[in-house]
C-alpha positions, 0 to 999 in steps of 0.5 A: 420417206417412212410411209413410202417405205411402210406402204412398199413393205405391206405390198411385198409382204401381201405378194410374199402371202400370196405366192406362199398361199395354197388354192384347195379345191372342194366339193360336196355336200353343203352342211359340213361346209356350212357347219364346219368349214365356213365358219373357219375360212379366215383361219385357214386363210391365215395358215395360207390357204385358200378354199374353193367350194362347189355345193354340189352335194355328197354324191356329186361332190364324191363323183368329182373327187373319184374322178380326179376333178377335185382332191377333197370332197365334204359329205354327210353321210359314211364313206360307203353311203357317200360312195353309194350317192356317187354312183346315183350321181353318175348313173343319172349323168348316164356314165359308169364310175370306177371306184378307188380302193383306197379312199379315206374318211376322215370324220370332222363331226355330226349334223343333226336332221330336224324334221320340219313342217310349215309353221301353220302346222298344228302337229307338234310331235311325230313317232319313227312310225309315223314318219315311216308311215308319212314317208312312204306314202302309208299316211297321206293327210295331215289329219291322221297325225292330229293336224289339219285336214290336208294332204301331205306333200313330202319334199326331199333330196335327189337320191345323189344328196346325202340328206334324203337318203340318210332320212331313208335309211334310219327312219324309213328302214330303207324303204322308198319314198312315196311315189310323187314325193318332190325331189330338190336339188339342195337341203336347203330347198327343202326347208324352202318348199316347206316353207312354201307349204301348209302341207309340207313335210321334210327333213332338214340339217339343224344348222340351215334351219338356224340360219334361214328358217322361213315359215317352217318350224322344227317338230318333236321327232326321235334324234337323227344324227349323220356323220360329216367328213372329207373323203380323199384318195389315199391319205389328204396330203399338202393343203387337203392335210393340213385342213383335215388337221384343223377340222378333225375331232380329237 
C-alpha cells in the first residue's frame, strides 16, 4: 500500500512540474549557448524552464527574434552588429527586415576568439598586421611568415555569423576578406576545415577549441574578446527574464 502511494505521489509530482514548466525557445549563436546556457540547463529545469535552442548563428537568430518567431536570441557581438548580421541574413534570403526600436541587449559574458592553424604548421605566433594581411590576401603563402611553403587557405564564417565579422572588424580594420576565402555555416566548421587542411587559417571560439580541436592548434596572437549576450524585444519577461537573470554577470 505504501509503495503504491509513493508511486502515485511521484507521478503526481512529475505531472505538477510538467504543468508548471515554461518552455523558452531561443535561436542564435552557438558560442553563447555552449559556453553560458548549455552548462546551466539543469538549473533552468529546476527553476521550471525547458529551453529549446536552434543554433542558426547570431544573424539568423536575431532575424528570428525580429520576425517574432522566438522571444530571445543569443548573440556573439554587440547589439548594433548583431542587427547588421540579421539584415545580411535577410538579404541572403531575398527580403528586407524592419528592425524594432526597442531591442534590448543583455550581456552574459565574453568569448575569446583564438587564431588557429593546422597542427603541422610550424608558425607559432602572428601579429595583428600579419593577421590583417593574411585575412585580406596581402600575404598568401605561409613561408612569408616563417612557415612552410604552402598557399594560405583562409576559412571564415559566412557574413550572417558573428565570429568572422568580429575578426574582420577588430583584426582587419573592416577590410574585406580575400577573394576565394572559404565561407562556412558554423563556428565549429572553421575548426573542422582547418583541422583537415594543412594550409588552413581561421579564428575560432576558445570554448569550441577546448571541446574538440581535432588537428587544429591555437597559436599566439593578439587577444580577441567579443561580447556574448541575449537580445529581446523590450525588456525580457516571463521565462526569458528568469533565464536572463540567471545568466547576467553582476
